[in-house]
Structures are given as C-alpha cells and as structure tokens.
C-alpha positions in Angstrom: 11.1 15.7 30.2 13.4 16.0 26.8 15.1 13.1 28.4 12.0 10.8 28.9 11.2 11.2 25.7 14.5 10.7 23.8 14.4 6.8 26.7 11.4 6.3 25.1 12.8 6.7 21.8 16.0 4.7 21.6 13.5 1.5 23.9 11.4 1.6 20.9 14.3 1.7 18.3 15.9 -1.2 20.0 12.6 -3.3 20.6 12.0 -2.8 16.9 15.5 -4.3 15.9 15.2 -6.9 18.2 17.0 -6.3 21.0 14.4 -6.3 23.4 14.2 -8.2 27.4 17.5 -11.1 27.2 19.1 -9.2 24.3 19.6 -12.0 20.4 18.2 -14.8 20.2 20.8 -18.1 22.7 20.0 -21.3 23.7 22.3 -23.4 25.6 22.5 -27.4 24.7 23.3 -30.6 26.5 23.2 -33.1 23.6 25.0 -36.0 22.6 27.4 -35.6 25.2 29.1 -32.2 24.5 27.6 -28.7 25.8 27.5 -25.8 23.3 25.5 -22.4 23.1 23.5 -21.3 20.0 24.4 -18.0 18.9 21.0 -17.1 16.4 22.1 -16.4 12.9 19.8 -17.3 10.8 15.7 -19.2 11.2 12.8 -19.9 9.6 9.4 -21.3 10.6 6.5 -23.4 8.3 3.0 -24.3 9.3 0.7 -27.5 8.1 -1.9 -29.0 10.0 -2.3 -32.1 12.8 -5.2 -33.8 12.5 -6.3 -36.2 15.7 -8.4 -39.0 15.7 -9.3 -40.0 19.6 -11.0 -43.4 20.3 -14.4 -42.6 20.0 -13.5 -41.4 16.2 -14.1 -38.2 17.2 -11.6 -36.2 14.5 -10.4 -32.5 15.5 -7.4 -30.0 14.4 -4.7 -28.4 15.1 -2.1 -26.1 13.4 1.1 -27.1 13.8 4.1 -24.6 13.7 8.0 -25.6 13.2 10.7 -23.2 14.3 14.3 -23.7 12.9 16.9 -21.8 14.5 21.3 -22.1 13.5 23.9 -20.7 14.0 24.7 -20.6 10.2 22.8 -19.6 7.2 20.2 -21.2 6.7 18.2 -21.4 3.1 14.6 -20.6 4.0 12.5 -21.6 1.0 11.0 -24.2 3.0 11.2 -26.6 6.0 13.1 -29.4 3.2 16.0 -27.0 2.7 15.9 -25.8 6.5 16.9 -29.0 7.3 19.7 -29.8 4.8 22.7 -31.6 5.7 25.1 -29.5 8.4 28.7 -29.2 6.7 31.2 -27.2 8.8 33.0 -27.5 12.0 30.9 -26.4 15.1 27.8 -25.7 13.2 24.3 -26.2 15.5 20.7 -26.2 14.5 17.1 -26.3 17.1 14.0 -28.0 15.0 11.5 -27.5 17.3 7.2 -28.4 16.5 4.2 -26.9 18.7 1.3 -27.8 18.5 -1.2 -25.2 19.2 -5.0 -24.5 20.1 -7.9 -27.5 19.5 -10.0 -26.3 16.0 -7.0 -24.2 14.9 -5.6 -24.9 11.0 -3.1 -24.2 8.5 -4.1 -20.3 8.0 -4.1 -20.1 12.1 -1.4 -17.8 13.7 0.8 -19.9 16.9 0.0 -17.7 19.6 1.8 -16.6 22.4 1.1 -18.7 25.5 2.6 -22.1 27.1 3.7 -25.2 25.0 4.4 -28.5 27.8 6.7 -30.5 26.8 4.1 -33.6 28.6 3.4 -36.6 25.9 0.2 -36.7 27.2 -1.0 -33.4 26.1 -3.1 -33.1 22.8 -2.6 -29.6 21.9 -0.9 -26.8 23.3 2.2 -28.9 23.3 5.8 -29.3 22.4 5.7 -31.9 19.9 8.9 -32.7 18.7 12.5 -31.7 19.6 15.7 -32.4 17.9 19.4 -30.6 18.0 21.7 -31.4 15.2 25.7 -30.3 15.5 28.9 -31.3 13.5 32.0 -32.1 14.2 34.8 -34.8 13.7 33.5 -34.6 9.6 30.3 -35.6 10.7 26.7 -34.4 11.7 24.7 -35.4 14.9 21.2 -35.6 15.5 19.7 -35.7 19.0 16.1 -36.3 19.6 13.9 -35.4 22.4 11.5 -37.9 23.3 8.5 -35.7 23.2 5.6 -39.1 22.2 6.5 -42.1 24.4 4.2 -41.9 27.5 6.8 -43.1 29.8 9.4 -40.5 28.3 10.9 -38.6 31.2 11.2 -34.9 29.1 10.1 -31.9 31.6 9.7 -28.9 30.7 7.3 -26.4 28.3 8.3 -23.8 25.5 6.6 -20.0 25.8 6.1 -18.4 22.9 6.0 -14.1 24.3 5.6 -12.7 21.6 3.8 -13.2 17.4 4.6 -10.6 15.0 4.1 -10.6 11.6 7.8 -11.6 11.0 8.6 -13.8 14.2 7.3 -15.9 17.0 9.5 -15.3 19.5 9.9 -17.0 23.4 11.9 -19.0 26.0 12.5 -22.7 26.0 13.2 -25.4 28.5 13.3 -28.2 28.0 15.2 -31.4 29.6 15.2 -35.3 29.1 16.9 -37.0 30.8 20.7 -35.8 29.9 19.5 -33.8 26.9 18.5 -30.3 27.3 17.7 -26.6 25.4 17.8 -23.5 27.5 17.1 -20.5 26.8 15.4 -17.8 24.0 14.4 -17.8 20.4 13.4 -15.7 17.4 12.2 -17.3 14.4 11.4 -16.0 11.9 7.7 -15.8 9.9 7.7 -16.2 6.2 5.6 -13.8 4.2 2.0 -15.1 3.8 1.1 -16.0 0.2 
C-alpha cells in the first residue's frame, strides 16, 4: 500500500512539473529544405477575436489563440516582442494560430479538441503556422498554406490540456515538403 501511495505522489509531482506523457515539448520540423528539431525552452501565447461575415451578411466571431514556442528565451511581453527577429545560429521559433468555436470571443479560453489544418473550415481550425530559423547569418521564415482552398496542407493540432497557466497538445501538419510534428506547451499570460 505504501508503494502505491508513493507511486501516485511521484506521478502527480511529475505531471505538475510538466513531465506528463511524452516528456518535454519537442517538435520535428522540415522547413526551408532543412530538417531540425525544436526542444521548447520558452513559450508564450495571446488571444484575440476573429470576426467572420458570410455571404448572407451574418456576422460571427471566434476566439483566436496564438501560441509561440522557441528554443531560446522569448520576450513574452506581447506577440510583437515574441516575434522579434532571430539573432543567433540554430535559433528556431514556431508560431501557430488556432481558431476556436463559433460564438466565442477574446475572453474565451481555447478548448481541448481537434483543430484541423483545412482551409475549407472556418472554426476549430489551424489558421496559420510558420517556422522561423536562423542560419548563415540570416533569419528564414517558412509559412504553411492554411488559407488557399487548393492547398495541399493536411493534418491537425490536438489541444490535449488547457489550464490557467498553459495550453498543451500535439501537432502533425504537412504542407508539401514542409512539416511540423510533435508536442507543444505554450504558457498563458496571467489574465488582467
């Protein structure tokens, strides 16, 4: 019985420290003709609202959640500071934007679920995905085609956990010869 209680305590401590299933957040990336891995060192996020107007004039909204993960220390003041130009060899940053359920707004939390990489979807979708790398003295930005209806993009982002402090999940998205696959955790800034 003591061993069972000890095992439960150790397991709970591992989860609290971010050591859940799959260990630390890591993504395997193919972009710009190169293969690289991103072991997430720092992350941040932001929320806004996206407004849609259909052909009949009906206006709807949905929460828009930005997650930015990097293998260096991000300045997480806001999205602009998190997107500062890369400056050192081997720096990698991934930015993804998810659109939530119809009728949600800027105050709505993103919810666990599947967000498809499908330009034909309006809600519960991956709205943008980009990878920034630094090599040979310059930054290279690679965007995935999440908007064009003829896009070859496939895959999804699965948000597996949303807490007051972080959003975690899995990503498996391919667009031609580009791909991002793995796990992520993005810290959520304290609500004001």
